[in-house]
C-alpha positions in Angstrom: 0.0 0.0 0.0 2.8 2.4 0.9 4.5 1.9 -2.5 1.2 2.6 -4.2 0.7 5.9 -2.3 4.3 7.0 -3.2 3.5 6.1 -6.9 0.2 8.2 -6.8 2.0 11.1 -5.2 4.8 11.0 -7.8 2.2 11.0 -10.6 0.5 14.0 -9.0 3.8 15.9 -8.8 4.7 15.0 -12.4 1.4 16.5 -13.5 2.3 19.8 -11.9 5.8 19.9 -13.4 6.6 21.4 -16.8 7.9 19.2 -19.6 11.3 19.9 -21.3 13.2 18.5 -24.3 16.9 18.3 -24.0 19.2 18.0 -27.0 23.0 17.8 -26.6 26.2 16.5 -27.8 28.5 13.6 -26.8 32.3 13.9 -26.7 34.4 12.2 -29.4 34.6 8.4 -28.7 31.8 8.6 -26.1 30.9 4.9 -26.4 34.4 4.0 -25.2 34.9 6.9 -22.7 31.5 6.3 -21.0 32.3 2.7 -20.2 33.6 3.2 -16.6 30.7 5.4 -15.7 27.8 3.7 -17.5 26.4 1.6 -14.6 26.4 4.6 -12.3 24.7 6.7 -15.0 22.0 4.1 -15.7 21.3 3.6 -12.0 20.7 7.3 -11.6 18.5 7.5 -14.6 16.4 4.6 -13.3 15.8 6.5 -10.1 14.8 9.6 -12.0 12.5 7.5 -14.1 10.9 6.0 -11.0 10.3 9.5 -9.7 8.6 10.5 -13.0 11.3 13.1 -13.7 12.8 11.3 -16.6 10.4 10.4 -19.5 13.1 9.2 -21.9 16.8 9.8 -22.7 19.3 8.3 -25.0 21.7 8.8 -27.9 20.8 9.3 -31.5 21.6 6.4 -33.7 24.9 8.0 -34.8 25.8 8.4 -31.1 26.9 12.0 -31.5 23.9 13.5 -29.9 21.6 13.0 -26.9 17.9 13.5 -26.8 15.7 13.5 -23.7 12.3 14.5 -22.3 12.1 15.4 -18.6 9.5 16.7 -16.1 10.9 19.4 -13.9 9.6 22.4 -11.8 11.7 24.8 -13.9 14.7 25.0 -16.3 17.1 25.6 -13.4 16.1 22.4 -11.7 16.6 20.5 -14.9 20.1 22.1 -15.5 21.1 21.0 -12.0 19.8 17.4 -12.6 21.8 17.3 -15.9 25.0 18.7 -14.4 24.9 16.3 -11.4 25.1 13.4 -13.8 28.4 11.5 -14.0 28.3 11.9 -17.8 28.4 15.7 -17.5 30.9 15.6 -14.7 33.3 13.4 -16.7 32.9 15.2 -20.0 30.9 12.5 -21.8 28.2 15.0 -22.5 29.9 18.2 -23.7 26.9 20.6 -24.2 23.2 20.6 -24.1 20.2 22.9 -24.8 16.9 22.8 -22.9 13.6 23.6 -24.6 10.2 24.0 -22.7 7.8 21.6 -24.4 4.0 21.5 -24.5 2.7 18.0 -25.1 -0.2 18.2 -27.6 -1.5 14.7 -27.1 
C-alpha cells in the first residue's frame, strides 16, 4: 500500500511539473569513454524515471547527440539534474540545450 501511495504522489507531482526537451552532444569516442561510468549513470536514470522526472533519454543512432524528455519544476532544476550526472561531470556530455515543451496529445 505504501508503494502505491508513493506512486500516486509522484504522478501528482509530475502532472504539476513542466515538460522539457533536452538536446545535446557527446564527446568524441563517447561509447568508449563512457564505459567506466555507465552503470552509475544508468542507475541514476532509473531513479529519475521511477520518480517520473525522466520520461526518456538516449543517444541518437549516430551516437553523436543525446535526446531526452524530462519533467521538472523549472529549467534551473533540470540544469542541476543534468549537471549532477556523471556523464556531464566526466565530460561525456559536452553541451546541451533545454527547450520547454508542450505535449499536444
